[in-house]
C-alpha positions as CSV (number, residue, x, y, z in Angstrom):
1,M,62.4,28.6,-34.8
2,A,60.6,31.7,-34.2
3,K,62.9,34.7,-35.5
4,K,65.2,36.2,-33.5
5,L,66.7,39.8,-32.8
6,Y,69.6,39.8,-31.0
7,G,71.1,42.5,-28.2
8,T,73.3,43.2,-26.0
9,D,72.0,46.4,-24.3
10,P,68.7,46.6,-23.3
11,D,68.6,50.3,-25.6
12,Q,70.0,48.7,-28.7
13,V,67.6,49.1,-31.9
14,P,68.3,47.1,-35.0
15,T,70.7,48.0,-37.7
16,N,69.7,49.2,-41.2
17,A,71.0,45.2,-41.8
18,D,69.2,43.5,-39.1
19,L,66.1,45.4,-40.6
20,G,66.5,44.5,-44.0
21,T,67.4,41.3,-43.3
22,M,63.9,41.3,-41.6
23,A,62.1,42.3,-44.0
24,Y,63.4,40.0,-46.8
25,Q,62.4,36.9,-44.5
26,D,59.1,38.1,-42.5
27,S,57.6,40.7,-45.1
28,A,54.7,38.1,-45.7
29,N,54.2,37.5,-42.5
30,V,54.9,40.7,-40.3
31,V,51.6,43.8,-41.1
32,I,52.3,47.2,-39.8
33,D,48.9,49.2,-40.0
34,G,48.5,53.1,-39.2
35,G,51.0,52.2,-36.0
36,S,50.1,48.6,-35.1
37,A,51.8,45.5,-35.9
38,R,50.3,42.2,-36.3
39,I,52.5,38.8,-36.9
40,D,50.5,36.3,-39.2
41,A,51.2,32.3,-38.6
42,A,53.8,31.6,-41.7
43,R,53.9,27.8,-41.1
44,P,53.4,25.0,-39.2
45,A,55.5,24.5,-36.4
46,S,56.9,21.4,-34.5
47,N,53.1,20.0,-33.2
48,N,52.4,20.9,-36.9
49,T,49.2,23.4,-35.7
50,A,50.4,27.1,-37.5
51,R,51.7,29.6,-35.0
52,A,53.0,33.5,-34.3
53,E,54.9,33.8,-32.1
54,L,57.3,37.1,-31.1
55,E,61.4,36.2,-29.3
56,L,63.1,38.8,-27.0
57,Y,66.7,37.5,-27.0
58,A,69.6,38.8,-25.0
59,S,72.6,37.5,-25.3
60,G,74.6,37.2,-22.3
61,N,73.4,37.4,-18.4
62,A,70.7,40.6,-19.5
63,P,67.2,41.0,-19.5
64,T,64.5,42.0,-21.5
65,Y,62.1,44.3,-21.3
66,I,58.4,45.1,-22.8
67,I,57.8,48.6,-21.7
68,N,54.3,50.8,-22.2
69,N,55.0,54.4,-21.5
70,S,51.7,56.5,-22.0
71,D,51.1,60.0,-20.6
72,R,47.3,59.6,-18.5
73,A,46.5,62.4,-17.0
74,A,43.4,60.7,-14.8
75,A,43.3,58.1,-12.7
76,G,42.3,54.4,-13.4
77,Q,43.3,55.1,-16.8
78,H,44.5,52.1,-19.1
79,I,48.7,52.6,-19.7
80,A,48.6,49.3,-21.3
81,E,46.9,46.0,-21.9
82,F,46.9,42.7,-22.7
83,R,44.5,41.2,-24.0
84,G,43.3,37.8,-25.5
85,Q,41.1,37.0,-28.6
86,W,39.2,33.7,-29.6
87,D,38.6,34.2,-33.0
88,G,38.3,37.7,-33.1
89,T,36.6,38.8,-29.6
90,T,37.9,39.3,-26.5
91,V,38.0,37.0,-23.9
92,A,40.1,37.9,-21.5
93,R,42.7,41.2,-20.6
94,M,45.5,42.3,-18.3
95,V,45.6,45.8,-17.5
96,V,48.2,48.1,-16.2
97,A,46.0,51.6,-14.8
98,A,46.9,54.7,-13.2
99,G,46.5,55.0,-9.8
100,T,45.2,57.8,-8.2
101,D,48.9,60.8,-7.8
102,T,48.2,62.5,-11.0
103,T,50.0,64.8,-9.6
104,N,53.3,63.0,-9.3
105,K,52.5,59.6,-11.5
106,D,54.2,57.2,-9.4
107,D,51.7,54.5,-8.5
108,G,49.0,52.2,-10.8
109,V,47.8,48.9,-10.2
110,L,47.4,45.9,-12.6
111,S,43.7,44.0,-13.0
112,F,42.8,40.6,-14.8
113,W,40.1,41.0,-16.7
114,T,37.8,37.8,-17.8
115,A,34.8,37.3,-19.8
116,S,31.3,35.5,-19.3
117,A,28.3,35.2,-22.0
118,G,31.0,37.6,-24.2
119,T,31.0,40.3,-21.1
120,V,33.9,41.0,-19.8
121,A,34.2,41.7,-16.2
122,K,37.4,42.3,-14.0
123,A,37.8,39.2,-11.7
124,A,40.4,40.2,-9.3
125,E,43.2,43.3,-8.9
126,F,46.9,44.6,-7.0
127,T,47.0,47.6,-5.8
128,S,49.0,50.1,-6.0
129,G,49.4,49.1,-1.9
130,G,50.0,45.8,-3.2
131,N,46.9,43.9,-2.0
132,L,44.8,41.3,-4.2
133,A,41.6,42.9,-4.3
134,F,38.5,41.5,-6.0
135,P,34.8,43.0,-6.7
136,N,31.7,42.3,-4.6
137,G,30.8,38.8,-4.4
138,Q,34.1,37.2,-5.8
139,G,36.4,35.9,-3.9
140,I,38.6,32.4,-3.8
141,D,37.1,29.7,-5.0
142,F,37.5,26.3,-3.2
143,S,34.7,24.2,-5.4
144,A,37.8,21.7,-6.5
145,S,37.9,20.4,-3.0
146,A,34.4,21.1,-1.5
147,G,32.8,18.1,0.5
148,G,29.5,17.0,-0.6
149,G,26.7,19.1,1.7
150,Q,28.5,22.2,1.0
151,T,26.0,25.4,-0.3
152,S,29.2,27.1,-1.2
153,S,32.6,26.8,-1.7
154,L,33.8,31.0,-2.5
155,L,35.6,33.2,0.3
156,D,34.4,35.8,-0.7
157,D,34.6,38.3,2.2
158,Y,36.6,38.8,5.0
159,E,36.7,41.8,7.6
160,E,37.9,42.7,10.9
161,G,37.6,46.0,13.1
162,T,35.7,47.3,16.5
163,W,32.1,47.9,17.6
164,T,31.0,50.0,19.9
165,P,28.6,48.1,22.6
166,V,25.3,50.2,23.7
167,Y,24.4,48.8,27.0
168,R,20.3,49.2,28.0
169,G,17.2,48.2,29.1
170,S,14.9,45.9,26.6
171,T,11.7,48.6,28.1
172,T,13.4,51.5,28.7
173,A,16.5,52.1,27.9
174,G,17.8,53.7,30.9
175,T,21.5,55.4,31.3
176,A,24.0,53.3,31.1
177,T,27.7,54.2,33.2
178,V,30.8,51.9,32.3
179,G,34.5,52.5,34.0
180,S,35.5,51.0,30.2
181,T,34.5,48.6,27.2
182,E,35.8,47.2,24.4
183,G,34.5,45.4,21.4
184,F,36.2,43.9,18.0
185,Y,34.6,41.6,15.5
186,T,36.7,39.4,13.0
187,K,34.3,38.4,9.6
188,I,35.1,35.7,7.6
189,G,32.1,35.0,5.2
190,N,28.9,34.5,6.7
191,S,30.3,34.0,10.3
192,V,30.9,36.8,12.5
193,T,33.2,36.4,16.0
194,I,33.1,39.1,18.3
195,W,35.0,40.0,21.3
196,L,33.6,42.5,25.0
197,R,34.8,43.6,27.7
198,I,32.4,45.5,30.0
199,A,35.0,46.8,33.6
200,N,32.0,48.2,36.7
201,M,28.8,49.0,34.3
202,T,25.9,49.7,35.6
203,V,22.7,50.9,34.2
204,S,20.5,52.8,35.9
205,G,16.9,53.7,35.5
206,A,16.1,50.5,33.2
207,T,13.6,47.9,32.6
208,G,13.1,44.8,31.1
209,A,15.8,42.3,29.9
210,F,19.7,43.7,30.4
211,T,20.3,44.4,26.2
212,I,23.4,45.1,24.7
213,T,22.8,47.0,21.1
214,G,25.3,47.7,18.0
215,L,26.5,44.3,16.6
216,P,28.9,44.8,13.1
217,F,26.5,42.0,11.3
218,A,22.2,41.4,12.1
219,S,22.2,37.9,13.0
220,S,20.5,35.8,9.6
221,H,18.0,34.1,12.0
222,G,15.8,37.6,13.0
223,S,14.2,37.4,15.9
224,S,15.5,33.4,16.8
225,A,18.0,33.3,20.1
226,Y,20.3,30.8,17.6
227,A,23.7,31.9,19.0
228,S,24.3,32.4,22.8
229,V,27.5,31.8,25.4
230,A,27.6,31.7,28.6
231,M,30.7,34.4,29.6
232,S,33.3,33.8,31.6
233,M,35.7,35.7,33.6
234,T,32.0,37.6,35.6
235,H,31.9,39.4,38.2
236,N,29.1,41.1,40.4
237,I,26.3,40.0,38.3
238,D,23.9,38.9,41.0
239,F,21.2,36.5,39.8
240,D,19.1,33.1,41.3
241,T,20.3,30.4,42.9
242,D,21.4,27.9,40.6
243,R,21.1,30.4,37.4
244,N,23.5,31.1,35.0
245,Q,23.8,33.9,32.5
246,S,24.0,33.9,28.7
247,L,23.5,36.2,25.6
248,Y,21.8,35.5,22.7
249,V,21.3,37.6,19.6
250,V,18.4,39.1,18.1
251,G,18.9,41.4,14.6
252,T,21.5,43.7,16.3
253,N,21.4,43.1,19.1
254,L,22.5,40.6,22.3
255,N,19.8,39.9,25.3
256,G,20.4,38.9,28.1
257,L,19.4,35.6,29.4
258,E,19.0,33.3,32.5
259,S,19.1,29.5,32.6
260,R,15.5,28.1,32.0
261,N,13.1,27.8,35.8
262,G,11.5,24.9,34.4
263,T,10.2,25.3,31.3
264,N,10.1,28.7,31.2
265,W,12.7,31.1,29.7
266,V,13.8,33.3,32.5
267,D,15.1,37.1,31.1
268,W,18.4,38.4,32.6
269,A,16.8,41.3,34.4
270,V,18.7,45.1,34.2
271,T,18.3,45.5,37.7
272,N,20.7,42.9,38.1
273,S,23.0,44.9,35.9
274,T,25.2,46.9,38.7
275,G,29.2,47.6,38.8
276,I,29.6,44.2,36.8
277,Y,32.5,43.0,35.3
278,I,32.0,40.8,32.0
279,N,34.8,39.5,29.4
280,F,33.2,37.0,26.5
281,T,33.1,36.1,22.8
282,M,30.4,34.5,20.5
283,T,30.1,33.2,17.3
284,Y,27.2,34.1,15.2
285,R,26.0,33.8,11.2
286,T,25.0,36.2,9.5
287,T,23.5,36.7,5.9
């Protein structure tokens, strides 16, 4: 059975009698050297494996505490660490580090580190704001339930925000006037979903195909028309008879396209973009 230090008050310290008893019981197994203490396994446990234990016990309805108090001066400095070593080599650790407020010293982070091939690196961190953050390229691993055709089961990216669409012609940019416009996006892994609203937009002095630039991420398929969408809630767009309009991704642009005329693709002529209204959403693949 592990040796116990009893107390009913979190601030209680052992008496001289307690210390004498502890020294008698554990003198061969507790080593204190230069401010460091080590507890050696004294005897086999119930499973016949020698182990060392440290137990804090509080009788009654009271908690126990392990407090590490360090007067660090700079943000990010380690305040406390818990290390796991495998035969003397550190393979994992938990770190409490100082936050960014070095004046009040009232914020901090909790990070987790693991080793691969002997190199210990940060695996995840709880920020001072309470969020779980991962280093770039790391995330939540779902490989235990991956399907047969998967190429990655790592959720390593999530982002949402706004983007600023710019309207122009593909050959001559021209000048766009817009009553109002909005652009939003959500990125999950390599999948990007965009939303766009255009109200009362006219592009003058432009030539070529109607083009929208400024996508938040480039398409992973370069110049190919890989993702496209037929728009909804359009108004005041003058197309040829029996044609439908759509947009497709090329790099960070959306290019306008009409439905095919026989065997040829037909550009959405920017000259047809006068006082138009559009609402649409689409999803495309990025790198």
